[in-house]
N, C-alpha and C positions, 0 to 999 in steps of 0.2 A: 380572258379575264376570269371567267368562271372556273376554268381548269386550274389557273394559278391560285385562286382563292381556296379551291379544294385541296390543292397540294399544301398550301400554307396551314390550313386547318389540320391536315394529316400530320405535318411536321410538328405543330404545336401539341397535338395529341400524343405523338411519339415522345416528345420532350417531357411532357407531363408524366407519361407512364414511366419513363426512365428516372425522373426525379422521384416519383413515388416508390419505385423499386429501391433506389438508393436510401430513401428515408426509412423504409422497412428494415434494410440491412443495418443502417446506423442505429436504429432502435434496438435491434437484436444484439448488436455487438458493442454498443456504447457502454462505457463503464459507469454505473450509477454513482451518484454523490453519496458520501458518507454522512448521513444525517441521523442523529439519534437523540434520545432523551433518557436520562438516567438520574438516579438519586445519589447524592453525595453527602456523607455524614461528616460532621465537623471532626477534625483531627485525622481524616483519612484522605487517601489519594486514589484517583482513577486515571488510567492512561489509555490513549487510543493511538494505534500505529497505522501508518499508511505507506505502502510501497510506492515510491515515486521515481520516475525515470529521470535521467540527467537532462537538464535544461527544460524540464516541464514546469508549467506554472501551477501554483497551488494557492487557494484562498480558503479561509475559514472564518467562522464567527461562532461566538458562544455567549450565553446569557443565563442568568439565574432567574428562574420562573417565580414570579410574585405569587405567594399562596393566597394573598388577599388583594383582589383587584381594586377594591375601593380605597385602600390605604397604601402609603409608600412602602417600599421594600424594607424589611427590618435590617438594622445595622449588623446583625449577626450573619446575614446572608451575603457574604463576600467570599470571593474565590481568588486564588492565585493560579496563573496559567503560564506554563513554559513549553515552548516548542523547540525541540533539538533535532539536529541532523544525525545521520547514521554514525558519524564520527564524534558525536557529542558536542558539536558547536551549537551555541544558542542562536535560534532564529527569531524567537519572539518571547517576551517576558512582560507580564503585567501582574502587579501585586495588589491584593485587596480591592478588586473591582467587581462591579455587578454584571458588566457585559464588555465585549470587545471584539475585535476582528484582526486578522493577520493576512498577509499576502507575500509570497516570495517565489523566486525562480530557483529550482533545485540546482545547486552546484555540486552536489554529491548524489550518487545513485544508491538507493536502498530504502530501508525502513526509517521513516521520520516518526518521531514520537511526540505526542502532545499530552502533557500531564496536567491535571487540574486537582488542586487540593484546597481544603477549607481549614481555617485556623481552629484550634481546639476551643470548645466552649463547654461550660458546665452550668446547667445540664446540656447534654449533647443536642445538637441541632441537625436535622436532616433536611436538605434542600434539593429541589429538582433543577437540573441543569440541561439546557438544550445546546447541542454541539453539532455543527455542520462543517464538513471538510470536503471541498471539491478540488479535483486535480485534472490536469490535461485539458481536453476539449470542454469539459463541463465547467471549468473555471473561467472560460473566456466570456468577456462582457460584450455580447452581441449588440447591445444598444449603442455603446460607444463606437463599435466597429462600423455600424450603419451610419452614425452621425459623421464620423471622420471621413469615410469613403463616399458619403452621399449616395448610398445605395438603399434600395427598399424593394419590397414585394418579392417577385420571382428571383431577381438577381441576388437578394440577400439569402434566400433559401438555397440557391445554387452555391453561394459562398459557404454556407454552413455545411452543405453536403460535400463540397470539395475538401474542407478542413476535416470533416468526419472521415472521409475516405483516406486522407493523408494520415490521420491519427490511427486508423485501423491498420494501415500499412506499416507505420512505425511500430505499433504494438505487436504485429506479427513478427517483425525483425527482432524486437526486444525479447519476445518469448522464445524465438529461435536461439538467440544468444544465451538466454538463461538455460535452455535445454542443453546446449553444447557445454555450458559450464557444469551443469549437473552430471552430464555424461563423463566429462573429464574427471570430476570428483569421484564418480563411481568407479572409473577405471583405476584411479590412483588408490582408492580404498581397497579395491579387489587385489591390486598388486601388493599392497602392504599386508593385507590379510594372508596372501599366499606366502610371503616371506616369513610372517609370524608363525604360520602353521608349520613351515619347513623348519624354522628354528626350534619350535616346541617339540617337533618330532625328533630332531637331533639331540635335544637335551634329554628327552625321555629315553632314547636309545643309549645315550652315554650313562645315565643313571642306572639303567638296567645292566649295562656291561660292568659298571663298578660294583653293583650288588653281586653279580655272578662271581667276579674276581674275589671279592671279600669272602663269600661263602666257600669258594674253593680253597683259599689260603687258610680259612678257619678249620675246615675238615682235614686239611693236610697237617696242621699243627696238632690236631687231636688224634692224628693217625687213623682217621676214619676212612680215608681213601687210600 
């Protein structure tokens, strides 16, 4: 019994060490959420882009910061928000709001664009806006996952680590595909540049030949040759 208990403790210690190692890797490789705060002047627009993979989940939220905590937000502090896909399709739109949120699953791969603008006011108004955009694993609601699956504690942490490793694995394949696309583009560009250089050289040689022929005929007419 004592030997079995010792083995059990050793296995638990090994499992904890493995989980800790995976946690460290996930912290090092996990993609941070895009959370920022910026100033937006009335009559102007600011945009934030995010590169999102196909079928990845994305969630975001935004709000206008109240400059006076003891009073309601001024009527002039309203913003319009539009989120569009890489091909220009509208994902989310809100007009004249103080705050809001959005969530979607990417049906297109590439740079998604979130633009925020404020209506023109005279005199001009400058407001502070908080914007947060989370994608992939960072967008997952682990509280709901735990409730639906009735899991908690170590099992939940292992589920997080499993999804993190899968996300890292998918990210590596995604980066590899992007690298291959860039290499194909570089090869195509180099091939086109080679043909363009050859064409330029041929044109220069033709122009030089025409100039020599023109000079020769000119000197012959002047009886200089």
